[in-house]
MIDOSE-1310 file (N, C-alpha, C; in nm, 2 decimals, decimal comma, always signed):
residues 162
msii	+13,01/+10,21/+7,76/+12,88/+10,15/+7,75/+12,83/+10,18/+7,61; +12,78/+10,07/+7,54/+12,74/+10,09/+7,40/+12,60/+10,17/+7,40; +12,58/+10,23/+7,28/+12,45/+10,30/+7,26/+12,33/+10,21/+7,27; +12,34/+10,09/+7,23/+12,23/+9,99/+7,23/+12,20/+9,97/+7,38
rkis	+12,30/+9,95/+7,46/+12,27/+9,92/+7,60/+12,21/+10,04/+7,67; +12,25/+10,16/+7,64/+12,19/+10,28/+7,69/+12,04/+10,29/+7,65; +12,01/+10,26/+7,52/+11,87/+10,27/+7,48/+11,79/+10,17/+7,55; +11,84/+10,04/+7,57/+11,76/+9,94/+7,63/+11,74/+9,98/+7,78
qtee	+11,84/+10,04/+7,85/+11,82/+10,08/+7,99/+11,72/+10,20/+7,99; +11,72/+10,29/+7,90/+11,62/+10,39/+7,89/+11,48/+10,34/+7,88; +11,46/+10,24/+7,78/+11,33/+10,18/+7,76/+11,29/+10,11/+7,89; +11,38/+10,04/+7,96/+11,35/+9,97/+8,08/+11,30/+10,07/+8,19
nleq	+11,37/+10,18/+8,20/+11,33/+10,29/+8,30/+11,19/+10,34/+8,26; +11,16/+10,36/+8,14/+11,03/+10,41/+8,10/+10,92/+10,31/+8,13; +10,95/+10,18/+8,11/+10,85/+10,07/+8,15/+10,83/+10,07/+8,30; +10,94/+10,09/+8,37/+10,94/+10,09/+8,52/+10,85/+10,21/+8,57
kdrk	+10,86/+10,32/+8,50/+10,79/+10,44/+8,55/+10,64/+10,41/+8,54; +10,59/+10,33/+8,44/+10,45/+10,31/+8,42/+10,39/+10,19/+8,50; +10,48/+10,12/+8,57/+10,43/+10,01/+8,64/+10,36/+10,05/+8,77; +10,27/+9,96/+8,82/+10,21/+9,99/+8,95/+10,31/+9,96/+9,06
lniv	+10,31/+10,04/+9,16/+10,39/+10,02/+9,27/+10,32/+9,94/+9,38; +10,39/+9,87/+9,46/+10,33/+9,80/+9,58/+10,36/+9,88/+9,70; +10,26/+9,94/+9,76/+10,27/+10,04/+9,86/+10,20/+9,98/+9,99; +10,28/+9,99/+10,10/+10,22/+9,95/+10,23/+10,17/+10,08/+10,30
ltar	+10,05/+10,07/+10,36/+10,00/+10,18/+10,44/+9,97/+10,12/+10,58; +10,03/+10,18/+10,68/+10,01/+10,13/+10,82/+10,03/+10,25/+10,91; +9,97/+10,24/+11,03/+9,98/+10,35/+11,13/+9,95/+10,30/+11,27; +10,01/+10,37/+11,36/+9,98/+10,34/+11,50/+9,84/+10,40/+11,53
erkk	+9,78/+10,36/+11,64/+9,64/+10,39/+11,68/+9,62/+10,54/+11,67; +9,70/+10,62/+11,73/+9,67/+10,76/+11,74/+9,70/+10,83/+11,61; +9,76/+10,76/+11,51/+9,79/+10,82/+11,38/+9,70/+10,77/+11,26; +9,60/+10,69/+11,30/+9,51/+10,64/+11,20/+9,43/+10,75/+11,13
elmv	+9,38/+10,85/+11,21/+9,31/+10,96/+11,15/+9,39/+11,03/+11,05; +9,52/+11,05/+11,08/+9,61/+11,11/+10,99/+9,63/+11,03/+10,86; +9,63/+10,90/+10,87/+9,64/+10,81/+10,75/+9,51/+10,82/+10,67; +9,40/+10,83/+10,73/+9,27/+10,85/+10,66/+9,28/+10,98/+10,58
rfci	+9,32/+11,09/+10,64/+9,33/+11,22/+10,58/+9,43/+11,22/+10,46; +9,54/+11,15/+10,49/+9,64/+11,14/+10,38/+9,59/+11,06/+10,26; +9,51/+10,95/+10,29/+9,45/+10,88/+10,18/+9,35/+10,96/+10,10; +9,27/+11,04/+10,17/+9,17/+11,12/+10,11/+9,24/+11,23/+10,02
ayrn	+9,34/+11,29/+10,07/+9,42/+11,40/+10,00/+9,49/+11,35/+9,88; +9,54/+11,23/+9,88/+9,62/+11,17/+9,77/+9,55/+11,05/+9,70; +9,42/+11,04/+9,72/+9,35/+10,93/+9,66/+9,38/+10,91/+9,51; +9,37/+11,02/+9,44/+9,39/+11,01/+9,29/+9,53/+10,95/+9,26
iitc	+9,63/+10,96/+9,34/+9,76/+10,91/+9,32/+9,77/+10,76/+9,36; +9,72/+10,73/+9,49/+9,74/+10,60/+9,54/+9,65/+10,49/+9,48; +9,54/+10,54/+9,42/+9,45/+10,44/+9,36/+9,51/+10,38/+9,24; +9,61/+10,43/+9,18/+9,68/+10,38/+9,06/+9,77/+10,27/+9,10
hnlf	+9,79/+10,23/+9,22/+9,89/+10,14/+9,27/+9,83/+10,03/+9,35; +9,91/+9,93/+9,38/+9,86/+9,82/+9,47/+9,89/+9,85/+9,61; +9,78/+9,85/+9,69/+9,79/+9,90/+9,83/+9,78/+9,78/+9,93; +9,87/+9,77/+10,02/+9,87/+9,67/+10,12/+9,85/+9,74/+10,26
vtse	+9,76/+9,69/+10,33/+9,73/+9,76/+10,46/+9,71/+9,66/+10,57; +9,74/+9,69/+10,69/+9,72/+9,61/+10,81/+9,57/+9,62/+10,83; +9,51/+9,52/+10,90/+9,37/+9,51/+10,92/+9,31/+9,63/+10,99; +9,38/+9,68/+11,09/+9,33/+9,80/+11,17/+9,32/+9,93/+11,08
vsra	+9,42/+9,94/+10,99/+9,42/+10,06/+10,90/+9,31/+10,04/+10,79; +9,28/+9,91/+10,75/+9,18/+9,89/+10,65/+9,04/+9,93/+10,71; +9,02/+9,90/+10,84/+8,89/+9,95/+10,90/+8,88/+10,10/+10,90; +8,99/+10,17/+10,92/+8,99/+10,31/+10,93/+8,96/+10,37/+10,79
iekl	+9,01/+10,31/+10,68/+9,00/+10,37/+10,55/+8,90/+10,30/+10,46; +8,82/+10,21/+10,51/+8,73/+10,13/+10,43/+8,62/+10,21/+10,36; +8,59/+10,32/+10,42/+8,48/+10,41/+10,36/+8,53/+10,48/+10,23; +8,66/+10,48/+10,21/+8,72/+10,55/+10,09/+8,71/+10,46/+9,96
dlnl	+8,66/+10,34/+9,98/+8,64/+10,25/+9,87/+8,77/+10,23/+9,78; +8,88/+10,21/+9,85/+9,01/+10,18/+9,78/+9,02/+10,03/+9,76; +9,10/+9,99/+9,65/+9,12/+9,85/+9,63/+9,24/+9,81/+9,72; +9,22/+9,74/+9,82/+9,32/+9,71/+9,93/+9,34/+9,56/+9,94
tvll	+9,47/+9,52/+9,96/+9,50/+9,39/+10,01/+9,52/+9,40/+10,16; +9,43/+9,33/+10,23/+9,43/+9,35/+10,38/+9,52/+9,24/+10,44; +9,62/+9,28/+10,52/+9,70/+9,19/+10,59/+9,65/+9,17/+10,74; +9,71/+9,09/+10,81/+9,67/+9,08/+10,95/+9,70/+9,20/+11,03
ngil	+9,64/+9,21/+11,15/+9,67/+9,32/+11,25/+9,83/+9,32/+11,26; +9,88/+9,44/+11,27/+10,03/+9,46/+11,27/+10,10/+9,37/+11,37; +10,06/+9,38/+11,50/+10,14/+9,30/+11,60/+10,09/+9,16/+11,61; +9,99/+9,12/+11,54/+9,94/+8,98/+11,53/+9,98/+8,91/+11,41
ggyh	+10,08/+8,96/+11,34/+10,14/+8,89/+11,22/+10,14/+8,98/+11,10; +10,08/+9,09/+11,10/+10,08/+9,18/+10,98/+10,21/+9,24/+10,95; +10,29/+9,27/+11,05/+10,42/+9,32/+11,03/+10,51/+9,21/+10,97; +10,49/+9,09/+11,01/+10,57/+8,98/+10,96/+10,53/+8,95/+10,81
qifs	+10,41/+8,97/+10,78/+10,37/+8,96/+10,64/+10,44/+9,07/+10,55; +10,45/+9,19/+10,61/+10,52/+9,29/+10,54/+10,66/+9,26/+10,53; +10,73/+9,21/+10,64/+10,87/+9,18/+10,63/+10,90/+9,08/+10,52; +10,81/+8,98/+10,51/+10,82/+8,87/+10,41/+10,82/+8,93/+10,27
kisc	+10,72/+9,02/+10,25/+10,71/+9,08/+10,11/+10,83/+9,17/+10,08; +10,87/+9,24/+10,18/+10,99/+9,33/+10,16/+11,11/+9,25/+10,12; +11,14/+9,14/+10,20/+11,26/+9,06/+10,17/+11,25/+8,98/+10,04; +11,13/+8,96/+9,99/+11,11/+8,90/+9,86/+11,11/+9,00/+9,74
geid	+11,13/+9,13/+9,78/+11,13/+9,23/+9,67/+10,99/+9,27/+9,62; +10,89/+9,24/+9,70/+10,75/+9,27/+9,65/+10,69/+9,40/+9,70; +10,77/+9,48/+9,78/+10,72/+9,61/+9,83/+10,81/+9,72/+9,78; +10,75/+9,82/+9,73/+10,83/+9,94/+9,68/+10,84/+10,05/+9,78
ivff	+10,74/+10,08/+9,85/+10,73/+10,20/+9,94/+10,65/+10,16/+10,07; +10,69/+10,21/+10,18/+10,61/+10,19/+10,31/+10,58/+10,33/+10,36; +10,45/+10,35/+10,39/+10,40/+10,46/+10,47/+10,36/+10,41/+10,61; +10,44/+10,44/+10,71/+10,42/+10,40/+10,84/+10,41/+10,52/+10,94
frdt	+10,29/+10,56/+10,97/+10,28/+10,68/+11,05/+10,29/+10,64/+11,20; +10,40/+10,68/+11,26/+10,43/+10,64/+11,40/+10,38/+10,74/+11,50; +10,36/+10,70/+11,62/+10,31/+10,79/+11,72/+10,43/+10,81/+11,82; +10,48/+10,94/+11,82/+10,59/+10,97/+11,91/+10,55/+11,06/+12,02
gknw	+10,43/+11,05/+12,07/+10,38/+11,14/+12,17/+10,43/+11,10/+12,31; +10,37/+11,15/+12,42/+10,42/+11,13/+12,55/+10,43/+10,98/+12,59; +10,32/+10,91/+12,56/+10,32/+10,77/+12,60/+10,37/+10,68/+12,49; +10,46/+10,73/+12,40/+10,51/+10,66/+12,29/+10,60/+10,54/+12,33
ysnq	+10,58/+10,43/+12,27/+10,67/+10,32/+12,28/+10,67/+10,25/+12,15; +10,78/+10,18/+12,12/+10,79/+10,11/+12,00/+10,81/+9,97/+12,03; +10,73/+9,88/+11,97/+10,74/+9,74/+11,99/+10,85/+9,69/+11,90; +10,89/+9,57/+11,92/+11,00/+9,51/+11,84/+10,96/+9,49/+11,70
sele	+10,84/+9,46/+11,67/+10,80/+9,45/+11,53/+10,81/+9,58/+11,45; +10,78/+9,69/+11,51/+10,79/+9,82/+11,44/+10,93/+9,85/+11,41; +11,02/+9,83/+11,51/+11,16/+9,85/+11,49/+11,21/+9,76/+11,38; +11,17/+9,64/+11,38/+11,21/+9,54/+11,27/+11,16/+9,58/+11,13
llrn	+11,04/+9,64/+11,13/+10,99/+9,70/+11,00/+11,08/+9,80/+10,95; +11,12/+9,90/+11,03/+11,21/+10,00/+10,99/+11,35/+9,94/+10,95; +11,40/+9,85/+11,03/+11,53/+9,78/+11,00/+11,52/+9,72/+10,86; +11,41/+9,65/+10,83/+11,40/+9,58/+10,70/+11,40/+9,68/+10,59
cdfy	+11,33/+9,79/+10,61/+11,33/+9,89/+10,50/+11,47/+9,95/+10,48; +11,54/+9,97/+10,59/+11,68/+10,02/+10,58/+11,77/+9,91/+10,50; +11,75/+9,79/+10,55/+11,84/+9,69/+10,49/+11,81/+9,67/+10,34; +11,68/+9,66/+10,30/+11,65/+9,64/+10,16/+11,63/+9,77/+10,08
nipv	+11,67/+9,88/+10,14/+11,67/+10,01/+10,07/+11,53/+10,05/+10,02; +11,43/+10,03/+10,11/+11,29/+10,06/+10,07/+11,26/+10,20/+10,13; +11,21/+10,29/+10,04/+11,17/+10,42/+10,10/+11,06/+10,41/+10,20; +11,08/+10,47/+10,32/+10,98/+10,46/+10,42/+10,95/+10,60/+10,48
atnl	+10,82/+10,63/+10,49/+10,78/+10,76/+10,54/+10,72/+10,73/+10,68; +10,77/+10,79/+10,78/+10,71/+10,78/+10,92/+10,64/+10,90/+10,97; +10,64/+11,00/+10,88/+10,57/+11,13/+10,92/+10,51/+11,19/+10,79; +10,42/+11,28/+10,81/+10,35/+11,34/+10,70/+10,44/+11,41/+10,60
atae	+10,54/+11,48/+10,65/+10,63/+11,56/+10,56/+10,70/+11,47/+10,46; +10,76/+11,36/+10,51/+10,83/+11,26/+10,43/+10,73/+11,19/+10,33; +10,61/+11,16/+10,38/+10,51/+11,10/+10,30/+10,47/+11,18/+10,18; +10,46/+11,31/+10,20/+10,42/+11,40/+10,09/+10,54/+11,41/+9,99
ilid	+10,66/+11,41/+10,03/+10,77/+11,41/+9,94/+10,77/+11,28/+9,85; +10,74/+11,16/+9,92/+10,74/+11,04/+9,84/+10,62/+11,04/+9,74; +10,50/+11,09/+9,79/+10,38/+11,10/+9,70/+10,41/+11,19/+9,58; +10,48/+11,30/+9,60/+10,51/+11,39/+9,49/+10,60/+11,31/+9,39
riad	+10,70/+11,24/+9,44/+10,78/+11,16/+9,35/+10,70/+11,05/+9,27; +10,61/+10,99/+9,34/+10,52/+10,89/+9,28/+10,43/+10,96/+9,17; +10,38/+11,08/+9,20/+10,29/+11,15/+9,11/+10,36/+11,19/+8,98; +10,49/+11,23/+9,00/+10,56/+11,27/+8,87/+10,64/+11,16/+8,81
kslg	+10,61/+11,04/+8,87/+10,67/+10,91/+8,81/+10,82/+10,91/+8,81; +10,88/+10,99/+8,89/+11,03/+10,99/+8,89/+11,09/+10,90/+8,99; +11,00/+10,82/+9,06/+11,05/+10,73/+9,16/+11,09/+10,59/+9,09; +11,04/+10,57/+8,97/+11,07/+10,45/+8,90/+11,22/+10,41/+8,88
cvlt	+11,30/+10,51/+8,85/+11,44/+10,49/+8,83/+11,51/+10,45/+8,96; +11,47/+10,51/+9,07/+11,52/+10,47/+9,20/+11,49/+10,33/+9,23; +11,36/+10,29/+9,21/+11,32/+10,16/+9,24/+11,38/+10,05/+9,15; +11,41/+10,09/+9,03/+11,48/+10,00/+8,94/+11,62/+9,97/+9,00
nnnt	+11,68/+10,07/+9,05/+11,81/+10,05/+9,11/+11,80/+9,97/+9,24; +11,69/+9,99/+9,32/+11,68/+9,92/+9,44/+11,66/+9,77/+9,41; +11,59/+9,73/+9,31/+11,57/+9,59/+9,28/+11,70/+9,53/+9,24; +11,78/+9,60/+9,16/+11,92/+9,55/+9,13/+12,00/+9,54/+9,25
krre	+12,00/+9,63/+9,34/+12,07/+9,63/+9,47/+12,03/+9,51/+9,55; +11,89/+9,49/+9,56/+11,84/+9,38/+9,63/+11,90/+9,24/+9,58; +11,90/+9,23/+9,45/+11,95/+9,10/+9,39/+12,10/+9,09/+9,43; +12,17/+9,20/+9,42/+12,32/+9,19/+9,45/+12,34/+9,16/+9,60
ldef	+12,25/+9,21/+9,69/+12,26/+9,18/+9,83/+12,23/+9,03/+9,85; +12,13/+8,99/+9,79/+12,09/+8,84/+9,80/+12,21/+8,75/+9,76; +12,27/+8,79/+9,65/+12,38/+8,71/+9,60/+12,50/+8,71/+9,69; +12,52/+8,83/+9,75/+12,63/+8,85/+9,84/+12,61/+8,77/+9,97
fy	+12,49/+8,77/+10,02/+12,47/+8,71/+10,16/+12,43/+8,56/+10,15; +12,39/+8,52/+10,03/+12,34/+8,38/+10,03/+12,42/+8,30/+9,93
């Protein structure tokens, strides 16, 4: 690899680190309070990025005065809006707090959301511990290089399958 190519890749990675990420925030009913507390705790980090939320989560965090793009209710089409954005390469990270309590069940749309994240190599946090690891990576801007590689992989996958 030539030195010029290495320098241009380094410059691209620096530009990538400074860009706003497209982040999805969604939660099951019993985890909405956790999502509110998460948004309060990491407000200074998430306000620097583009936030996409399902309508029920937007109602839970509306008092925080965040700049949100509100999607439909999850099971009424919001998850499908997220799928579309993921497959078009428009989502970088998903925070989806799931409820795995006694009466836990997972509907098909939620499983499809996780499958899409796996297929398109999108980092997804389904619990607080994983969410905090991702937030730390966002805060120190070290996630940019990973996402640059993800976008390249997405293009390669699209070319392979289509």
